[in-house]
N, C-alpha and C positions, 0 to 999 in steps of 0.2 A: 162714468160718474167718478169724480175725484173729491174725497172728503165731503161727500154729500151733495156736490154741485154737479148739475147736468151739463154735459158738453155738447154744444150744437155743432152741426156739420160746418167744417171750414173754420171753426174757432179753436184756439189753443188754450190749454190749461196745464199749469205746472204745479208741482208740489213735491215734498220730500219723499213721498212714497212712490212717485212716478206712476200712479194708478190712473187709468182712464177707462171708462165704460162708454159704450156707444149708445146713441139714441135708438130706441126700438122703432120699427116701422110696421105698424099693424096692417098696412095695406098689402104687404108682401107675404104670401103664403109660405110657411115653412116646408122645406123639402124633406121627405123621409129618407135621409141619408145619415150614416154615422157622422158625427160632428163634434168638435170641441167648442164649448160655449165660453169657458173662462180659463185663464191660466194665471198662476201666481208663482213668482220666483223670488228667492232670497239667497244672497251670497253666491249667485250663479253667474260666472263670467263677468260681464260688465254691469250686471243688474244687482244692486244692493237690495232693493225691494221694488218690484214692479208687478202690477196687476193689469191684466188686459182682457177685454171681452171681444170674442170673434162673432161673426155672423155667418149665415149660410152662404153658399156660393163662393165667389172669389174674394179673398182678403189679400190686400197688397200692403206690404211693409216697406216704407221708403225711408231713406236717410243715408248720411255719409258712411264711408267705410269706418269700421271701428265703433259705430254707435250701439251695436248690439242686436242688429236685425237677425243675423244668423243664430245668435244665442237663443232667441225665442223658438226657432225651429229645432235647435238642439234639445231644448227643454221638453218640447212636445215629444220628440223621439225618445227621450229618457222615460217619459211617462208611458210610452207604447211598448218599448223593448228593453227598458231598464238601463240603457247605455246610450252614449252620444254617438252620432254617425261620423264625428270628426276626431274625437279624442279616444285614445286606447285606455286611459286611466282616469278615474274620477278626480284625481288630484289636479288634473289639467283644467277642469271646468270649475273648480273651486275658486271663488274670487280671492284675489290676493289680500291677505289680511283677515279673511273670514275664517272662523273655526268650523263652519259647517255650510252646506247648501241644502236647500229644500225647494222642491217644485211640486205644485199641485195643479191638477186639471180636472175640470168637470166636463164630462162627455155625455152624449146621448146617442144610444144605438139606433139603428134603422127602425127597430120596433118601438122606439120611444122610451126605452129603459135608461134611467140615469146611471152613469158609472163615474165614480170618483176615485182618482188615483193620486197617491202622494208618495214621493220618493225623497228620502232624507239621507244625507251622507255626512259622516264625520271621519276624518282620517284615522283616528284611533279606535273607532267603533265599526267602521265599514258602512255598507249601504243597506237600508231597509226600505221595503216596498209595502204600501198599504192599499188594499183594494176595498173601497166602500167602508173604510175605517178599520178593517181587519188586516193584520199583518200576514204576508205571504211567506210560507216556509222557504220557498226557493225563488230566486229572481226569475228563473225561467218559467215559473207559473204565470207570469205576466204576458209572455209572448203569445200572440194570437188573439188576445182579448180585445185589443183595439188595433186592427190592421192599419199599417201605414206604409206609404211609398214615398221615398225621398229621391229627388232629382237634383243633383248638384254638379258644378263644373268638373269636379274630380272624377265623376262617373265615366268620363272618357277613358279612364284607365281600364274599364271593363273590356273595351274592345281593342285598346292599343297596347296594353301591357301583358304580363305573364298570366298563367292559368290561375294563380292564387286569387286574382281579382274576380275572375269569372266563377270560381268555386264559391267565393264569398257571396256574390250576387245570388247564385243558385241556392245556397244553404239558407241565407236570410229570407228569401222568398218562401221556400218550402217549409221552413220552421214556423212561419206565421200561418201558412195555409193548412198545415197538417201537424197536430200534436204528436202523432205517431212518428213522423219523420224526426221531429225534435228529440223525442226520447231515443230513437235509434242513433241519432248523431251524437248525443251525449254519451250513450253506452259505447259506441265505437271509439270515441275519443278517449274514454277511460281505458279501454282495452289496448288502444294504440300506445298510450302513455306507459302502461305497465310493460308491454312488450318491448318498447324502445328502451326503457330503463334496464331491462334484462340484457338486451343486446349491447348497450353502452357499457354496463358493468363488466360483461364478459370481454369486451374489447380492451377495456382498461387493464384487466387482469391477464389479458392474453391467454384466455382459456375458452374452450367451447362452452356454449350455453347449455345448461342442464336440459336435455331433450324433452323430458316429460313435462316440465313446467312450461317450456317454450311452446310445446304442442297444445297445452291447455289454453294459453293466451292466443295462440294462432286460431284455434277453433272459435274462440269468443270473438276475435276480430272478424273472422269470416261470417259468423252468424249475423252480426249487426251490419257488417259491410254489405252483405247481400241485400238487406232491406233498403239500404241507401241507394245502391246501384239500380235495383229494380224500380224504386220510386223515381229516380232520376230519368230512367228510360221512358217510363210512362209520362212523366212530366213533359219531356221534350216533344213528344207526339202531340200533346194537347196544346202546349205553349206556342208551337209554330203556327197554329191557326190564328191565335190572338196576335202574334207578331206580324204576320202578313197583313192582317186587317189594320193594325196600328200604323204600319209603315205606309200603307196606301192612303191613310187619312192625312198624313203630314208631308208626303213627298209626291209630287206630280211626275213620277217616273215609273217605268215598268220593271224595275229591279225586284228580284225575289229574295227577301231575307229569310234565312233559316239558321237554326242552331242545331248542332249535332253532338251527341254523346254516345259513344260506342266503345267502352273500355275493353270489351271482349266481343269482337265482331261475330255476328251470327248466332248469339245466344240471347235468350230473353227470360226463360223460366228460372225460378229460384234455384232449382237443382243444377241447371246448366251453369248459371252464374257462380254458384258455390264451387263447382268443380273447376271452372276456369280460374277463379280467384285463388283457389288452393294450388293449382298448377303454377300460377304466376309467382306465388310466394315461394314455392319449392325451387323454381328456376332462379330466383334472386337470392337464395339462401346464402350462398358464398359471399355475394356482394354485401349482404346485410351484416355478416360476421365481420367483414373488413371495415365497414363504415359505422357499424354500431347503431343502425337506424333502419326502420321498416321502409323498403324501397318501392312497394307497390300497394295500391288500394285506392279507395275513394278520396283519400286525402291528397292524392297526387294526380287524379284523373283530370283530363282536359275537357272543357266544354267549348267546342269550336263555333265561331260566329261567322256566317258567310253571306255574301251578296252574289247571287247568280253562281253559286258554287265556289267563289273565290274568298279566301280568308280576308276579313275586314282588317284584322291586325296587320297583315302584310301588304295588302294591296289597296286598302281603302283611302280615299282622299279625306281631307279634314272635314269637308262637308258631309261625306258619307259616314264618318265616325259620329258626328253630331246627330245626324238623322237617325242612325241606327240606335244611338243611345236614347233618344227621345222615344223611339218606337219600343225599345225594351221596357221603359218605364210605363208607358201606356198599356203595353201588353201585360206587364206585371199587375197593373191596376185591375184590368179586366179578368185576368186569371184568378186573382185573389178574391174578387167579387164573386166569381162563379164558384170558387171552392168554399167560401165562408158565408155566403149570403149577406155579406156586409160590404158596403162601398168603403174602401180604405180612405183614410185621410191622405191628401196629396200635398206634400211639402216640396216647394221649388226654391232652391237657393241661388239667386243671382244667375239664372240660366238664360235669360233673354238678352243679356248684354252682348253676347258673342254670336247671336243668331241674326240672319238676314231678315228683312221685313216680311218676306213671304212665309218663312217658317214661324216667325212670331205670330202672325195672323192666324196661321193654321192651328197652332197650338192653343192660342187663346180662344179660338172658336170652339175647340173641344172642351176647354175649361168652362166656357159659358153655356155649353149644351146641357141637356138633362141626362146625359150619360155619365157625367162626373159629378160627384157630390161636392163637399167642401174642399177648397184648396187654399193654401197659404203660401204666398210667394214673396220674395224679397227683390228689391231693385234699388239702385243708387238714386234714380230719378223717376218721378211718376210718369213722365212722357214716354219712357221706354215701353210701358204697358198701356197707358191711357190712349196713346195715339193710335193704337191698333184694336181697341175694344169695339165690338159691334153693338153692345148694349151699355146701359148706365148702371147695371147692377154690380157694383164693385164697392167694397169697403176699403178705404185707404187710411192707413195708420202711419203717422210720421214718427220716426224713432230718433231721439237725440241720445247722447251718451248715457246709457243705463236707464232710459225712461221712454214712455210713450207720451209725446207732448201735444199731439194733435190727432183728432179723429174726424174723418169725413165720410159720410155715408151717402150713397146714391139710392134713389127710390127703386 
């Protein structure tokens, strides 16, 4: 609906607000999944002011590059995790010439409970998050409330580049699935920052670190680091089951995908991990003094990704990287559903353009099934997706620069 006018399927409607709402379809039963019902943006990337309503199931955003399709996914991600999945700083998503941005989303949980999130940002005031009208004291208090999985072309870096990308994937997943992990990660990073500052200062002064103070921060680092390591070890065992199942659904091959995380081989209990971590820090003490930075710990651990025991990063073909990446995201979806009892929102940014028809059909079949809740995907052209759909249950939104200009719903 735009300025009070109803938009019929296949008809276009334009206005200064860029707002479009979809025609409801009473003949289709609502699915009990977590979903976003409406989204409002102001001063966000290409969108001066845009309102859009989504439906259950598959939502397709089409339009030329630069129109603002990905911006809508970014805004949803901000509402779920308080940050963009593309920009490292909120200044980069602030529309040029705007003094603030604001995004608001109305969600409904699997249990049918409405959830309203608003995020507002001004460069001179910072970012504020409101949950059901009440301000949150910490941005991290939003994490896990509305689980979300994002699949974007840059995700190939998870399997092809360095360990930073894999740790980021791991931490983002586990922070949403476990509030305890999030708290441990925040505490570990605080201890790591303090410890590194001590080492850096001592290096600049060319003096040894004060041993009592260093020992205090070392024990703090170990205490929280152990929680992260043990959680990661347990996660890998559970996640590999989901990964194998996801890979089999999208690839007609007998390859066996696995991930491995073993920072200290042969240890698993909290006490054994703590002793191994402490020994590793003692072994790297001289190197830390010379470099002024903590050399070992969960912030440097590797998460290996393999096919039939071979590193995908080193030996995987382009097709294997893509398939492994797709399987990772589907496995993440299933793992988070199992851990939170919520079906995450699934955001897919222009991922079908570089896939062969077989993988597109396989992935769309999963999106259309009753195992996946609401998904929102972007594509430059509708035929990239529509040509491979098995059903007509797809909501298609056409995006022009900074606005939704056409809404088409299928029964």
